[in-house]
C-alpha positions as CSV (number, residue, x, y, z in Angstrom):
1,M,-250.4,84.9,-6.6
2,K,-251.0,81.5,-5.1
3,G,-249.8,78.6,-7.1
4,M,-247.8,80.7,-9.5
5,A,-244.3,80.1,-8.1
6,G,-242.0,78.7,-10.8
7,R,-244.7,78.6,-13.5
8,I,-244.0,79.9,-17.0
9,S,-246.5,80.9,-19.6
10,H,-247.5,78.1,-21.9
11,T,-247.1,80.0,-25.2
12,E,-245.1,78.7,-28.1
13,N,-242.2,80.9,-27.1
14,A,-242.1,79.9,-23.5
15,I,-238.7,78.8,-22.2
16,D,-238.5,76.2,-19.4
17,A,-235.9,77.3,-16.9
18,R,-235.2,73.6,-16.1
19,N,-234.0,73.1,-19.7
20,L,-231.5,76.0,-19.6
21,R,-228.1,75.0,-18.3
22,V,-225.8,77.3,-16.4
23,R,-222.1,77.0,-16.4
24,F,-220.0,79.3,-14.1
25,S,-216.7,80.7,-15.3
26,P,-213.5,79.3,-13.8
27,E,-213.1,82.6,-11.9
28,V,-216.6,82.3,-10.4
29,Q,-216.0,78.7,-9.5
30,D,-212.7,79.7,-7.7
31,T,-214.6,82.4,-5.7
32,L,-217.4,80.0,-4.9
33,S,-214.7,77.6,-3.6
34,D,-213.4,80.4,-1.3
35,I,-216.9,81.0,0.0
36,A,-217.4,77.2,0.6
37,A,-214.0,77.0,2.4
38,I,-215.1,79.8,4.8
39,A,-218.6,78.5,5.1
40,R,-217.4,74.9,5.9
41,L,-216.1,76.0,9.3
42,S,-218.9,78.5,10.1
43,E,-221.6,77.6,12.7
44,H,-223.6,80.5,11.1
45,F,-223.9,78.9,7.6
46,D,-226.6,76.3,6.9
47,S,-225.0,72.9,6.0
48,R,-227.4,72.3,3.1
49,I,-226.6,75.7,1.5
50,Y,-222.9,75.0,2.1
51,E,-223.3,71.8,0.0
52,V,-224.9,73.9,-2.8
53,V,-222.0,76.3,-2.9
54,K,-219.5,73.4,-2.8
55,D,-221.3,71.7,-5.7
56,W,-221.3,75.0,-7.7
57,S,-217.6,75.5,-7.1
58,N,-216.9,71.9,-8.4
59,G,-218.8,72.5,-11.7
60,K,-221.9,70.5,-11.0
61,R,-224.4,70.7,-13.9
62,L,-226.9,73.3,-13.1
63,N,-230.0,74.7,-14.6
64,V,-231.4,78.3,-14.4
65,H,-234.3,77.1,-12.2
66,D,-231.9,75.7,-9.6
67,V,-229.7,78.8,-9.6
68,M,-232.7,81.1,-9.3
69,I,-234.0,79.2,-6.3
70,A,-230.7,78.7,-4.5
71,L,-228.9,82.0,-5.1
72,P,-231.1,84.0,-2.6
73,A,-230.5,81.3,0.0
74,V,-226.8,81.5,-0.6
75,A,-226.9,85.3,-0.2
76,G,-228.9,85.0,3.0
77,E,-226.4,82.6,4.5
78,V,-223.4,84.8,3.5
79,A,-225.2,87.8,5.1
80,K,-225.9,85.8,8.2
81,H,-222.3,84.6,8.5
82,I,-220.9,88.2,8.0
83,S,-223.4,89.7,10.5
84,A,-222.5,87.1,13.1
85,T,-218.8,87.1,12.7
86,K,-217.8,90.3,10.9
87,D,-215.7,88.1,8.7
88,G,-213.9,90.3,6.2
89,R,-212.8,87.3,4.1
90,M,-216.4,86.3,3.4
91,E,-217.4,89.9,2.7
92,E,-214.5,90.2,0.2
93,A,-215.4,86.9,-1.4
94,W,-219.0,87.8,-1.8
95,D,-218.1,91.2,-3.3
96,Q,-215.7,89.5,-5.7
97,L,-218.4,87.0,-6.7
98,S,-220.9,89.8,-7.3
99,S,-218.5,91.6,-9.6
100,Q,-217.5,88.4,-11.5
101,I,-221.0,87.4,-12.1
102,L,-221.7,90.7,-13.8
103,E,-218.5,90.4,-16.0
104,D,-219.3,87.3,-18.1
105,G,-219.3,85.0,-15.1
106,F,-221.6,82.4,-16.5
107,I,-222.9,80.9,-19.7
108,I,-226.5,79.8,-20.3
109,S,-227.2,77.2,-22.9
110,Q,-230.2,75.2,-24.1
111,S,-230.2,71.6,-22.8
112,R,-230.2,69.0,-25.6
113,Q,-233.5,67.2,-25.5
114,K,-233.8,63.6,-26.8
115,Q,-235.3,63.3,-30.2
116,R,-238.5,61.3,-30.4
């Protein structure tokens, strides 16, 4: 549907993905750091997406919206790198990240909004 990307229903129970913070576990951050280290030297990994992975590995404040938008791009760059280089280190790091995310690899919390 045209114009619907990123929109949320305007009901009383709607949750704005930009107001939900995401914090990755230390294990996930370590694995993201491994992915960033491999990607930094890769000519097959987009530099903007590398910066995203590096920020995530350093604990940058994130919201659900940003993660939902960027995660498919990160996955695409990882796949592109693996396809071009057959890099087992990247493949192992991505598999590890995928497992860690499923096992309590992040916390989502409501952002505090300023009182009026």
